[in-house]
N, C-alpha and C positions, 0 to 999 in steps of 0.2 A: 027305585036302588043306588044305593052309595058306589062311590066309581072301587075299584075292586081291593085296591092299596087303600082305602078308608075304612074296610068292613072285619079289618081284626083290631082287636084293645090292643096299643102297645103300652110298655110301662113308659115313665116319663122320668127322666136324669136332669139332672143336673151337673154340667162342668166345671171344675176348678181348673182355672189355668195359673200359672203364673210367669216369672222370667226376675228371677231373683228378689229384690223384696216389693214388687207390683204384682197383684192379685185380683184376678177376678171371677166370678159365676155366670155360668148362662146357661139356660134352659135347651135341653138337648131329648130328642127323640129320636133321629136316625142314628138307631146303634144295634150292634146283631151280634151274634157269636159267629166265627170265622172257620174257628179250626179248637179240635180237643186237644190234640195233642204236636206241636206245644199249642195250651192255651193262649189263642186269640179272637180279637173284635173288633171290629168295623165301627167308626165314628164318624158322622160327618157334622161339618161343624163351617156354619153359613158364615159368606161373607163377609170381609169389609168389619169382623166383631173384633175388639179388643180381643175375646178369649182365644178368637183365631189368629190372632198378634201374636197372645204372650205362648199359646201351643207349639206354632213353630218356630218360636225360638227354646223353646226349655225344652222340646221333643219330650217331655212327658205333662200328663193329664191326670185327675180323678175325678172317675162318674161317681155319680153320687145316687142312688136307686132314693126317689122321690116316696113319703109318705103321703096317702092321702089326705091326712090334717096339714099338709104343707101347699094344700091348695093355692094357699093365698099369697105365697110366694111368686108363683109363675109370673104374674104381670109385671112387678120387679124384676127379676130375674131376668125374664126374656121377653119383655117389650121397652125396656128402659137401657141404651146402650152404656157400657162401659168405659167409653172415652165422656160422658158427660155426667154422668150420675157413680157417685162411688161407692157401688153395692156392698162390699165388706163394710166398710164403716156404717152407712145407715142399718145394716142387722149386725152389727158388734154390737152397737148404742139399746136396739132389741136382747143380746144374749145369746144370739142364735148361732153365733160361730165360734169356733172350736179351730182345732191344728190336731192332723195324722200326716205324716208322711213328708211334712216342711210343705204341707197344703193348708191353706187355709179351707174349711167343710162346714157343711151343715151339720151343726148338731144332732137333730133330732130326724136325720136321714134314716131311713133301715140298711145301705150298705154302703161299701165305700169300695171302688175296686181301682189302685192305681196302675197307671198303664203307662205304658214306654211305644211311643212311635217308630215301626220300621219301614213303613212306606207312607208314600201321600200324594195324590192326584187330582186334579182338577173332577168337579161333578157336576159341574152347570152352577147353579148360585152355592153349592156347598164346597169344603173341600173333602176329599173323605180319607183317611188316615187308618191302618192298619197294623193294629198295637199287638204288644206283647201282655200278657197279663205277670204282673210282675207281685202285685199281692191286693190281697184284699181282707175285706174286714168286715161280717156282719152284724152291724151295730144294734138295731131293734128290731125284733118281730111284732108287725104289722101289717096292715091293708097298701098294699103300694097304692101310690097315683098314678094313672092312666090317662087315655089322651079321649075314652070315650066319656070318663068325668071331663074332662074341659071342655069337651061339646056340648053334652048336658047342663054345664055352669053358663055356655054361650061366651067362656074364654080364648074358644079356637074357634073357627067354622067346620064344622064337619063335611 
């Protein structure tokens, strides 16, 4: 039997982080609602990543809810470091990048959520951010990408 935290199926997001004219994208699954009023969310970002470095400088990020059709982006966004690979340029060449709220975004993501960090804490191998929802945009109506889809395709271990 799976461990309790692996029994539920959760959505897969991409984080868009930036600082001035430097951008990065990464995969994120440690995301949760934290408050209805004001609308707040928690996001955990893996330590040692360019995404974390940029997010800590800018204090804002954009979460992008991925479509099940974007499963092929997970290895590029999550298994390659932004310190060695320019993920934005790679995806721009494929016509997959757009802009929203001055962030680089994936054109085919289902939704975008602009978050502003109000608190940060060490959470082990991740840094946990409590964020206010600044704005959102529902982009496409389609099936979201989930952890179970990544497990089934053996992209992540279950």
